[in-house]
N, C-alpha and C positions, 0 to 999 in steps of 0.2 A: 584498484589497489596496486601500488608500486612496491614491489618486493623483490628480494633475491631468493631463489629456491634452488634446491639441489635434490636430486632423486637418487636413492641408493637401491640397487636391484638385489635380487636373491643371490646373484653370483658373489656378492660381498660376504656371504655367510657360508661357513663350512657345512652347514646343514641344508643348503639350497642346491638348486640345479646348477650345473656348470654354465659359465658365460657362453652366450651364443645359442644355447638350446631354446627353441621356440616354446613359449608357454601359452597354452590355450585357456580360455576362460569360459567354461560351459555355463556359468551363472553370472548374474549382475555383480558388479564390484561392491565391496563392503569396506568403507573407510573408517578406520579407528582413530579417533582424536586422542592423542596421547601426549600429556605434558611432562610425564616423568614422576608425578606424584603417586601416592599409594593407590588411589582409586583408578586412575587411568592405566597404571601399570598392571593392576589386577584385570582390567578390561582386556588388555592385550594378551595376558596369560590365559584367561578363560576363553577368549575367542579362538586361540590357537590350540587349546588342549581339551576343552569341554563343550557342553551344549549351552546355547543361549536362545532366548526368545527375541527374535528380531522382526516378528511379523504381528506385533500388536496383540498378544494374548492367545495366539494360535498354538502355543506349545513350544518347548525348547527343542533345538535340533543342532547338530554339528554344522559348522560353516565350512564349506570347502576351502582348504588352505589357499588354493589358487585365486580365491575371490578376495582375500584379505590384503589390505594396503594401509600402512600406518601414516598418519599425518602428524607432524610436530611443528608448531608455530613458535618460533623464537621471537619474543617481544623486544629483545635487546634492551631490557630494562634493569638487569641485575648484574651487569658486567660478566665476570668470569663464571658466576653461578649459572647464568643463562647458557653460556657455552657448554658447561658441564652437564646441564640438563639435556641439551641437544645430543651430546655424545652418549649419554646414558640411554636415551630412547633409541638411537641408532644401533647401539650395541645390543640392547634387549630384543629389539625386533630381529636383529641378525641371528640371535640364538635360536629363533624359531623359523628362520628362513622367510621372513615376511619383508617385502620391500618397503622402503620409507621415503616419503617426500618431506623435506624440511623447508619451511618458508620462514625467511627472516624479515621481519617488519619492524621499523623503528616506531613503536607505539608511543613512547613519550613525545616524539616530534609530532605525531598525528594529533595527540591530545592538545598540544599547543596551537594547532591549526583549527581545532574545533572547540571554541569557547563554549562553556556550559555543559560539556560532556565529560564524564568522569573517565579515569583510566580504565576501570572495569568495563564500562560500556564500549569504549573504543576497542579494547582488546577483544571483547566478545565478538564485535562486528567483524574484526579482522579474521578471527579464527573461523567463523562460520562462512565468511566469503571464500576463504581459502579452501574450506572443506567442499563447498558446492562446486567451485571451479575444478578441483581435483576429481570429484565424483563424475562431473561431466566429461572430463578428459578421459578417465578410465572407461566410462560407458561407451564413448566413441571408439576407443581402441578395442573394446570387447565386442562391439557390435550389438549392444543391448540398449534398451530404452533408458533414458535418464531417470524416469520415474521409478524404475526398478532398482536403482542403486540405493544403498543404505549408508547413512552416516551415523556411527555409533558414538555416543558420549558416555562418560563414566559417572553421571549423576547418581547419587545414592539417596537413601531415605533421609539421611542427615541433611543433604543439600535441599531436599524438598521441604523439610521443616524450617530450615533457615530462610528459604525463599518465601515461605508462608509468612513468617514474621516480618521480613523485609517489606513485602507488599502491604502487609497490614499497617506498618508504620507510615507508608506512603498514602494510605487511605484508598487502597485498591478495592475494586468490586469483585464479584464472583470469579471472573476470569483470572484475575491476579491471585486470588486466594486459593484457586485450584492448584496454584504453584506450578510445578514442572510437570507437563503432560508426559505420558509414557511414549507417545509418538506424535510428531507433527510433520506430515508429509514424509519426506525421506529420512528425517532425523528420528532415531530410535534410542531409547534409554533403557537398555536391558538390565541394568543393575539397580533400578529404582526401588526394589524391595530389599536390597542388601544394605546393611549398615557399614559405615566406614571401618569400624574395628573388626568386623567380620572379614572384610577384604584384606586388611592388614594381616590377619591370621593366615589367610590363604597364601599371601606372599611369603610369610615367614616359613610356612611348610615347604615352599619350593626354594628356600634359600635366596630369595630376591630382596635386596635392600634398596628401597625406593629413595627418591630424592625428596627432601623437605624444603619448602619455600619459606624463607624467613619472614616474608611479608604476610604470611598467614596469621601472625600474631599482632600485626599492626592495626590498632583500633580505628585509625583514620578511614579504613575501608569499612563500609557499612556491613558487609557480610561478616567480617571479623568481630565487629562490635556485637552483632546479633548472636553470633556463635558463643562468645565468651560471657556477655553480659545478660543475655535474655534466655537463650536455649539452655545453657548449662544450669542456671538456677531452676528453670522449669523442669528439667530432667531430675534434679535433686528432689523436687517436690513430687513428681510423677515419673517413675522409672519407665513407664510404658508410653511416654509422651510421643516418641517417634511413631510407634504403631498407631496410636490414637489419631494423630494428626494426618498420617498417611491415609487412614480410612476416610477422614474428613475431606482430604484433597481428592480422593477418588470419587466421592459423592458429588462434590462441587464440580469436578471435571465432567462427569456424566450430564449433570444438569446444565452446565455451561454449554456443552456441545448441542444440546437440544435447543436452548435459547438462541444460540448462534445461528442455527438453521432458520428459526422463526424470524430473527432480525434480518437475515439476508433476504428472505422473501418480502418482508415489509419494506426494506430499503428499495427493492426493485419497484414495488407498488407506489412508493412516495417520490421516486426520482423522476423529475421532469426532464432533466438534461444533464449530461456529464461529458467531460473531456479531460485533456491533460491539464491537471491542476485546478479544475473547478467542478462543482456539483450543485445543482439546483434541486431543492426539495419542495414538495407541496406542503406548505406550512399548515394549511387547514386539515389536510389528511393526517399529517404527523401529530397534530395536537389531539386527535381522536384516538391515538394509539395508547395502549397501556404504558405507563411511564417506564416499567422495567424493560420493555422492548424499545421504546422511544430512545432511551439512553444509549442502547447498543446501536441503534440505527444512526444516531448522530455521531457516535464515536467511530463507527465503521466508515461513515461518509468522510469525516475529517481525516482519517488515516489514509483513505483512498486519494484524497486531495494532496496530503503531505505526509508520506509514510514515516518521516523522521520526527514528526511532531511529538513532543513529550507531554502528552495530555494528562490532565488531572480531572477529578470529578467536577471541580468547580467550572472548568471550561465547558464540559458537556451540559451541566446544569444551566449555565448562562445561556447557551444556545437554545435550550428548551424554554427558558424564560422569555427570550425574544419571540419564540414561536407562539407562546401563549399571549404575549402582549401585542403581537402583530406588527411591531416595528422596533427599530433600534439596531445597533451594531457594536461589535467589539473585536479586538485582535487576539487570536489564539496563538499558541506557541509556533515558532518558525514563521511568524508574520502572516499567518492565515487570516484573511478577512472574513468575518462572519456577520452577515447582515440579513435582516428580515424586512420585507416591504411588499405591500400589495399581495399578501398571501404566498410569498415565495421566500424560503430560507436559502440564501446563497452563500456558498463556501468557496473561497478562492485563495489559492496559494500565491506567493509573490510572482511566480513566473507567469501566472494567468491574469494578473490584475491589469496588464496593459492590453488585454483583449477586450472585446466589447462587454460593457456592463449590461447584464440582463435585467430588464426592468419594464414596467408598464409605461406606455406612451398614451397620455390622455388625448382624446379627440374631441375638440381641438386642444392643442397643447404643444409643449416643446420638451425635448430631452437632450441633455448634454451627455455625450459619450466619453469614454476614457481617453480616446484619441484627441479630444477637444472639438470634434465635429458636433454639430447640432442637428438633430432630427426634428422636423416640425410637421404637425398635422393640422389641416384646416378643413372646414366643411363649406361647400358652396352649392347652393340650389341651382337648378337648371331652369332658365326661362323657357316657357312652353314653346316658343317659336324657334328655339335654338336646336342645333344638331349636336348632341352630346359626343358622338364619336369624332366628329370633326374638331370639336373643341379640345378633346383629350389628345388627339394626334398632333395638333398645332402646339399645344402646351409642351408635349414631350420633345418636339423638335427644338422649341425655343430654349429649353433648359438642358438640352443634350444629355438626357438620361439622369440628371441629378434630381429630377422631380418627376412625379407620375400622378395621373388622375385615375381614380378607381371608383367603382360603383359601391355606394354606401350600403345598399340593401344586400349586395353580394358579400359584404364584409360583416353583415349582421349588426350594422351600426344604425341606431335610430337617434338622430340629432336631438329629438325632442325629449329623450330620456334623461339627458344631462349626465350620463354615467358611461359614455362610450370610451373604449380604450383598445389598444393593440399591444401585442407583446414584442419586445425588441430583444434580440439575443445575438450570440456569435454564430457564425456559419459552421456549426459543429458537424462531425461525421455522422452520416446516417440520414440527414435531411433530404427530402425529395420535393419536387415541385412539378407543375405543368407550365413550362415557359410559354409566355404569350407568343402567339403566332405558330405554335407547333400542333395545333389542332387537338389539344387535350392529351397529348402523349406525355408521359412522365419522364423526368430526368433527375439524376442526382445533382444536388447543389454543388457538390465537389466538382462534377463535370462542367457545370456552368462556369465555375471559377477557373478551372483549368483552361477552358476555351477562351476565357478573357485574358489569359496569360498571367494569372496571379499565382505566385509560387506557393507551394504547400505551407512553408513556414510562415507566410503572411496571411493565410486564410482565416486564422482565429481572430484577426482584427477587422474582418468584414462584417458589418451588421446586417442582420436580416429581420424582416418584420413578419410576424405570424398573427393569426387571429387570436390565439391564446397560447400558453406554454406548450401544450401538446397538440395545438391546432394545426391548421393547414398553412402553407406558405402564402405570403402576400407579395413581398418584394425583396429581392436581393439588392440592397441599396445602391443605386447608381448603375445597376447592371441589367436586371431583368425583373419584370412583373410576372405574376401568375395569371394564367388564362382565366381562372375561375373568378377573378375579381375585376375583369375587364369591363370597360364602359360599353354599353349597348345603346341602341336606339330607344330602349325603354327606361334608361337611367334617368332618375329625377333628382337625385342628390349625389354630388361628387365628394369624395374624400381626396384631398390633395396632400401627398407626402413629398417632402423636400429635404435634402441633406445639404448642409453648408459647412464651411470650415475645413479642418484638416481631414483629408480623405486620401491617405497614401495609396490605397488599392486602386484609386482612380488617377494616380499620378500627380496629385496635388497635395 
């Protein structure tokens, strides 16, 4: 995030300590996100003068004043009004001796740079990024753990109801319909049980006149449309709407937390391989999972591959359809490629699509890789009078490592079955092998690549062959075969693997 920020210390306030006096922080920092509107102004007031629950339901308590720090993000979207909002927040914080950090970010310019993203989405991302950076900075200065810091937002029960309707309009599942959670990691919403009008009354009692954002009445923003066109009529029909939906959101949130844990375990069980921008799932295992969990598994896997993807139910359902059909592909948001083939559901972000395509290689057969290289597998029987070891050694010398002969039985390949195959994937982190000639000692594939002088950023483009997706290593293409598949004097059938074409990791 490129921005201009300014920090105002306690010495700017007549209520604070004099400039130059050292301030110690016995507790972790608490960042208050304050826009200048009624809700966030009430948050500042209550954090400074009363007790709040910032520990997820463990009870209210006073927050040590020395822990508090206000953050105001100026979106530079409303001209002089934005400047006056900033001045108001700085002045209000100063009345209570609380330091302020102001971040100025040209959000309208960022929106133009991010087609397909709304002003609300970009502004929210900017605010939370600024809050996390400030919390980290303050934690470092205080000598406390980052995870102990708290970021407080002023979301109210009204906001929760509006978010419920907004997500319902988008066709959200239980996670979205649980609306705004009370806490997510460091972010806490201590006013979630308070109504907007209640907070306005608190401010009036203290003689504080908050700032009003004129865009709050603009129906082009979804939240404003929901507030005025949906929530207001619903409240007229049921005056207890906010309380009723808050209860619904709490129930959904609890159930969502449970299902999230189940889905996380299932994802680990179904995941064959994963790395930066890609994830391979066992399609057969996934197809046997209850659909309520399978949806979450696919959604979590897609977001792990591309965190900024704006997923909808139809994208998740399409991925599950491919899983059931056993083949096919489509493109999810942000260019994520989703494909199912040979029992594997592969998810790849754009940045990972130039790495090796994970797929089955039929034996015999050919497989074209993303780089343009071709991996070929052949089967050759050994004549009874021949020396298999000598043949394999001479073959390797002739092709200078670009081809290798291996023992079919050691690979579990029976040419007579007509269904033999090997798994080809990227040299991802965590793979190990027993390099040929090392007497059965194990070595990380990353160390093999490092020893061959292959830069870390290029390793995802190096193909490796395994017996199956979670099986043992067979060959780091063009570099090293695995000891467990070597040819011996007892070998009766050879499997020949050869790579041709574009192989940048081999210098060609």
